[in-house]
ZADOZA-209228 format. One line per field, with one value per residue: residue in three letters; residue number from 1; x, y, z of N, C-alpha, C in turn. Coordinates in Angstrom, 2 decimals. Layout:
<recs>
type <- [ALA	...] .
seq <- [NUM	...] .
n_east <- [X	...] .
n_north <- [Y	...] .
n_up <- [Z	...] .
ca_east <- [X	...] .
ca_north <- [Y	...] .
ca_up <- [Z	...] .
c_east <- [X	...] .
c_north <- [Y	...] .
c_up <- [Z	...] .
</recs>
This chain:
<recs>
type <- [MET	THR	ALA	GLU	ALA	ALA	ALA	ALA	LEU	ARG	PHE	ILE	ASP	GLY	LEU	ILE	LYS	PRO	ARG	THR	THR	ALA	THR	GLU	SER	ARG	LEU	ALA	SER	VAL	MET	GLN	GLN	VAL	ILE	ARG	LEU	ALA	GLU	GLU	THR	ASP	THR	ASN	PRO	LYS	THR	ARG	MET	ALA	SER	LEU	VAL	PRO	ASN	ALA	ARG	ALA	SER	THR	GLN	THR	PHE	LYS	ARG	SER	SER	ALA	ALA	ALA	SER	ARG	ARG	SER	ARG	THR	SER	GLU	ARG	SER	SER	VAL	PRO	GLU	LYS] .
seq <- [1	2	3	4	5	6	7	8	9	10	11	12	13	14	15	16	17	18	19	20	21	22	23	24	25	26	27	28	29	30	31	32	33	34	35	36	37	38	39	40	41	42	43	44	45	46	47	48	49	50	51	52	53	54	55	56	57	58	59	60	61	62	63	64	65	66	67	68	69	70	71	72	73	74	75	76	77	78	79	80	81	82	83	84	85] .
n_east <- [-6.12	-8.16	-11.20	-12.14	-10.90	-11.79	-14.32	-14.28	-13.34	-15.49	-17.46	-16.18	-16.37	-19.05	-19.20	-17.94	-19.66	-22.57	-25.83	-28.82	-31.06	-31.30	-30.91	-32.93	-30.96	-28.48	-28.60	-28.37	-26.26	-24.08	-24.61	-23.95	-21.02	-20.51	-20.65	-19.01	-16.87	-16.82	-16.41	-14.60	-12.48	-12.49	-11.00	-11.54	-10.71	-12.12	-14.67	-13.31	-12.35	-14.48	-16.08	-14.14	-14.25	-16.58	-16.17	-13.83	-14.47	-16.50	-14.71	-13.07	-15.14	-15.44	-12.91	-12.75	-14.62	-14.15	-11.35	-12.16	-14.30	-11.93	-10.52	-12.38	-12.53	-10.09	-9.19	-11.35	-10.56	-7.68	-8.60	-10.03	-7.81	-6.37	-5.32	-7.46	-7.11] .
n_north <- [-3.96	-0.87	-0.46	1.77	2.53	0.29	1.18	3.50	2.50	0.70	2.72	4.49	2.51	2.39	4.78	4.25	2.29	2.98	2.43	1.88	2.42	3.79	3.23	3.22	2.49	3.00	5.60	6.16	5.12	6.72	9.49	9.13	8.65	10.56	12.34	11.97	12.14	14.88	15.50	14.51	15.59	18.49	21.75	22.95	23.81	23.58	22.57	20.38	19.09	18.92	16.73	14.78	14.18	12.91	10.44	9.38	9.42	7.16	5.34	5.11	3.88	1.67	0.32	-0.09	-1.67	-4.02	-4.50	-4.93	-7.17	-8.87	-9.24	-10.12	-12.79	-14.01	-13.91	-15.90	-17.91	-18.30	-19.67	-21.64	-23.50	-23.60	-26.24	-27.84	-28.33] .
n_up <- [-9.15	-8.42	-7.10	-7.51	-10.12	-11.70	-11.79	-13.31	-16.02	-16.68	-17.18	-19.15	-20.57	-21.35	-22.52	-24.84	-25.65	-25.88	-24.10	-24.97	-23.87	-20.28	-17.42	-14.04	-11.80	-13.08	-13.39	-11.11	-10.00	-11.73	-10.64	-8.60	-8.52	-9.42	-7.64	-5.32	-6.78	-6.92	-3.93	-3.37	-4.81	-3.84	-3.32	-0.99	2.35	4.99	4.15	3.45	5.72	7.11	6.06	6.25	8.76	10.44	8.88	10.18	12.38	12.46	11.73	13.59	15.73	14.13	14.23	17.24	17.54	16.83	17.41	20.29	19.96	19.37	21.64	23.15	21.92	22.03	24.83	25.66	23.97	25.55	27.72	27.44	26.27	28.12	30.68	32.85	36.55] .
ca_east <- [-6.60	-8.78	-12.59	-12.48	-10.32	-12.33	-15.67	-13.68	-13.04	-16.66	-18.38	-15.64	-16.76	-20.68	-19.14	-17.84	-21.25	-23.35	-26.96	-30.18	-31.81	-30.88	-31.94	-32.43	-29.94	-27.49	-28.20	-28.26	-24.80	-23.20	-24.94	-23.23	-19.61	-20.27	-20.81	-18.19	-15.54	-16.42	-16.27	-12.70	-11.73	-13.05	-10.21	-11.47	-10.19	-13.03	-15.43	-12.81	-12.21	-16.00	-16.24	-13.43	-14.46	-17.71	-15.76	-12.53	-15.57	-17.00	-13.75	-12.80	-15.95	-15.62	-12.08	-13.08	-15.46	-13.29	-10.43	-12.94	-14.22	-10.51	-9.98	-12.80	-12.14	-8.46	-9.64	-11.84	-9.25	-6.98	-9.46	-10.16	-6.40	-5.72	-5.99	-8.07	-6.27] .
ca_north <- [-2.67	-0.60	-0.38	2.93	2.52	-0.67	1.88	4.38	1.91	0.74	4.06	4.46	1.20	2.56	6.25	4.09	1.24	3.37	1.97	2.42	3.13	4.46	2.63	3.79	2.36	3.16	6.96	6.34	4.83	7.77	10.27	8.54	9.02	12.12	13.64	11.36	13.05	16.71	15.33	14.21	16.93	19.80	22.51	23.98	22.64	23.46	21.30	18.97	18.46	18.53	15.70	14.02	14.04	11.94	9.17	9.09	8.83	6.11	4.27	4.97	3.04	0.40	-0.19	-0.05	-2.58	-5.07	-4.69	-5.35	-8.57	-9.67	-9.28	-11.30	-14.09	-14.13	-14.50	-17.32	-19.00	-19.24	-19.91	-23.03	-23.64	-23.96	-27.15	-28.11	-29.09] .
ca_up <- [-10.13	-7.00	-7.42	-8.45	-11.17	-12.15	-12.31	-14.29	-16.94	-16.74	-16.95	-20.66	-21.93	-21.72	-23.35	-26.00	-26.45	-24.92	-24.34	-25.56	-22.35	-19.09	-16.16	-12.33	-11.24	-13.89	-13.37	-9.87	-10.01	-12.31	-9.91	-7.10	-8.61	-9.70	-6.64	-4.91	-7.34	-6.51	-2.35	-3.28	-5.27	-3.38	-2.70	0.02	3.59	5.80	3.86	3.21	7.14	7.33	5.35	6.93	10.25	10.61	7.98	10.74	13.58	11.91	11.31	15.11	16.19	13.71	15.39	18.42	18.22	15.75	18.62	21.64	19.30	18.86	22.68	23.74	21.29	22.50	26.40	25.36	23.16	26.22	28.86	26.63	26.05	29.96	30.98	34.11	37.56] .
c_east <- [-7.75	-9.89	-12.58	-12.07	-11.32	-14.18	-15.50	-13.87	-14.50	-17.60	-17.73	-16.42	-17.98	-20.47	-19.12	-18.95	-21.64	-25.03	-27.94	-30.80	-31.05	-31.35	-31.91	-30.91	-28.73	-27.01	-27.69	-26.66	-23.78	-23.33	-23.74	-21.25	-19.49	-20.23	-19.44	-16.74	-15.72	-16.55	-14.64	-11.97	-11.72	-12.06	-10.17	-11.68	-11.41	-14.13	-14.43	-12.60	-13.97	-16.63	-15.60	-13.70	-15.49	-16.73	-14.76	-13.46	-15.95	-15.83	-13.00	-13.37	-16.00	-14.31	-12.13	-13.74	-14.67	-12.18	-11.37	-13.76	-13.24	-9.99	-10.70	-12.52	-10.92	-8.37	-10.21	-11.48	-8.32	-7.83	-9.53	-9.07	-6.00	-6.13	-6.60	-7.77	-7.16] .
c_north <- [-2.50	-0.59	0.85	3.01	1.43	0.24	2.95	3.73	1.13	1.83	4.16	3.70	1.57	3.94	5.64	3.33	2.01	2.74	2.61	3.16	3.66	4.12	3.23	3.56	2.80	4.81	7.24	6.17	6.03	9.10	10.24	9.03	10.06	13.06	13.18	12.27	14.25	16.42	15.47	15.02	18.33	20.04	23.09	22.96	22.93	22.35	19.97	18.20	18.01	17.24	14.28	13.11	12.80	10.14	8.45	9.15	7.39	4.93	3.94	3.74	1.81	-0.65	-0.85	-1.35	-3.87	-5.32	-5.34	-6.91	-9.67	-10.10	-10.25	-12.64	-14.49	-14.99	-15.74	-18.22	-19.52	-19.46	-21.78	-23.89	-24.18	-25.41	-27.43	-28.52	-30.13] .
c_up <- [-8.43	-7.91	-7.97	-10.00	-12.36	-12.70	-13.23	-15.73	-17.63	-17.41	-18.86	-21.19	-22.01	-22.10	-24.16	-26.81	-25.40	-25.04	-24.65	-24.93	-21.21	-17.83	-14.85	-12.02	-11.69	-13.60	-12.03	-9.16	-10.61	-10.96	-8.43	-6.98	-8.72	-8.57	-5.44	-5.62	-6.77	-4.83	-2.49	-4.02	-4.77	-2.71	-1.51	1.60	4.46	5.38	3.58	4.20	7.34	7.37	5.95	8.18	10.46	9.58	9.49	12.09	13.47	11.65	12.78	16.05	15.57	14.36	16.54	18.88	17.68	17.06	19.63	21.03	19.49	20.34	23.05	23.44	22.02	23.68	26.39	24.91	24.32	27.37	28.33	26.48	27.35	30.76	32.82	35.12	38.44] .
</recs>
């Protein structure tokens, strides 16, 4: 089950068994989910692209950092496994 599906089930459960008080964190969680839903269901191509570009840049940077770290680990591993003469 995806995290989004679990969040939706918790939300529905909360509707079936409502709490007597609304906490700040619960309200913030609901607002975050509503904002995310609005962003993900936006049909305007320009605003969708604008929201995807920063995410793509962040993903690319994360990938580059992970690849560089893996490359460094690989080189270190290769050096330590080569017998000295």
